[in-house]
C-alpha positions, 0 to 999 in steps of 0.5 A: 769646645768648653771655655775654662773657667776664668781663675780670676777672681771678681771684683766689683771695684776691677772688673766690669759688670752690671747692677740692677736698678730698682726703681727703673727696673733697668741694668746699670753697666759699670766699668770700673777698670776704665778709671786707670785710663788716662785723661784729658778732659777739659778744665772748667774755671772756678765760676765767679763769686763776687755775686752782689748780695742785691741787685736790682736788675737781676729779677728775683732780687727784694724789689726787683721788677720782673719780666712781666712787670711784677714788682717783688716784696721786700721779702726777708724769707722765702718768696714764691710766684708764679713762674713768668715762663712756665712750661705748664699752664691750668687752662690749657686745651684739650688736644685733639683726637688722634688720628693715628696710634703713633701720633698720640697726645694726652692733656698736660694742664698744671702750674709753675712756681718760682720759690727764692730760698732767701732774699741776698742772692750771694748765698747757697744752702749750705752756707745759710743756716739751719733756721733758714733752710728749715724755712724753705723745708717749711714753705717746701711743705706748704707749696706741696699740700697746696698743690696735690689738693689740685694736682697728681703730682708736685715736683720740687727741684733745684738746678744749681749753677749755669754749668747745670742751665740755671741762668741765675746765680741767687738761691732759688728752686722751681716747682711743678705740679701737673695733673699727670705723673711724668715717666719717671715718677710713674714708673718709680710707682709701678716698681715699689708698689711691686716689690710691696706686693713680693716683700711686703715692706716699701723698697726703698726703706728695705733699701736704706736699712741695708745700705745702712748696716753694710756702711758701703756707700753711706755719705752723712747719715743722722738718726732720721736720715741716710745719705748714700751713693745708690748702688745703681748709680750712673751720674758723677758724684750722685746720691740718694738722701733716705728717711730711716722710717715710712714716710710718703711726702714732705707734709708727713714729717714730723717737727724733728725730723724736718729739723734733722732734714734742714741738718743733713741736708746743710751737712751733704751741700757742704760736702759737694763745696768741699769736693773742689772747693767751689759752688758745686754745680747740681741737679736736686730733686724731692720723690715722694708718693702721688697726692692720695686725692688724685689716685685710684690705687693706694701708693702709701708703699711709696718713700719720699727720697732725695736726690741729687745729680752731680755735675758734673751733674748731682742728685740730690735725694730724698 
């Protein structure tokens, strides 16, 4: 027996459906109708706002002693140092030969750095001035160039807030450089290569152009940058930050584009804070093309992008 065709017209805001994520080559289930269910979830108290501006017991403050005995300088802008508890080290030994195809190991070498955005512990990126945010972007770029000369992948990321696992309220991020491409970066490299071969345009550049025309998911924008809730979003309050021209890496930005990046970051992060009138917890990261001198293939089809995963996760995309 044939099933009668439904007389109900599909509405993406009302009916479940799958959405394709071209970056990860997978599908996301969207069940918008479940937003109408009664909610009895956990309520979180706002984080305490009485963070001292300078506390020498805080190992990220100027003049403070860190766990390894190092004393921080009296820095007045950004400050970068080697992580005292790194996940990657440059001189790790090679694993032995595999004895079974189901038990494989590979080399993992790299460096991990911590970067303080500002000497004051009671500031966050949205509360900093545009000049101060621009200094952060300049330092990100400098480190990306330095580490990219030796390592395949350089990952800049920030976990903000105790809810996101951040152990210190001082404004800071981490920078990991590795001799291998992480799984997500490797997948995004392959999907963007494939899209470029098939359509002749970088995937995220085409996506930014279409989103800018439709204006259905645009959060903030300026002449150089576009922030959207990605069509394939899976996290609450997830955003993707995209340049409007083909840019592979932070170091490819023009001077004016660094200024406009500082501006749009401040606007976006201020919106996050205003959403619930708290210092909004998030995870933020930058994905660009892998280091050009470390790969056997052309990665120019990649597009620099930032992400925020909102708390309850926030993805800051670039």
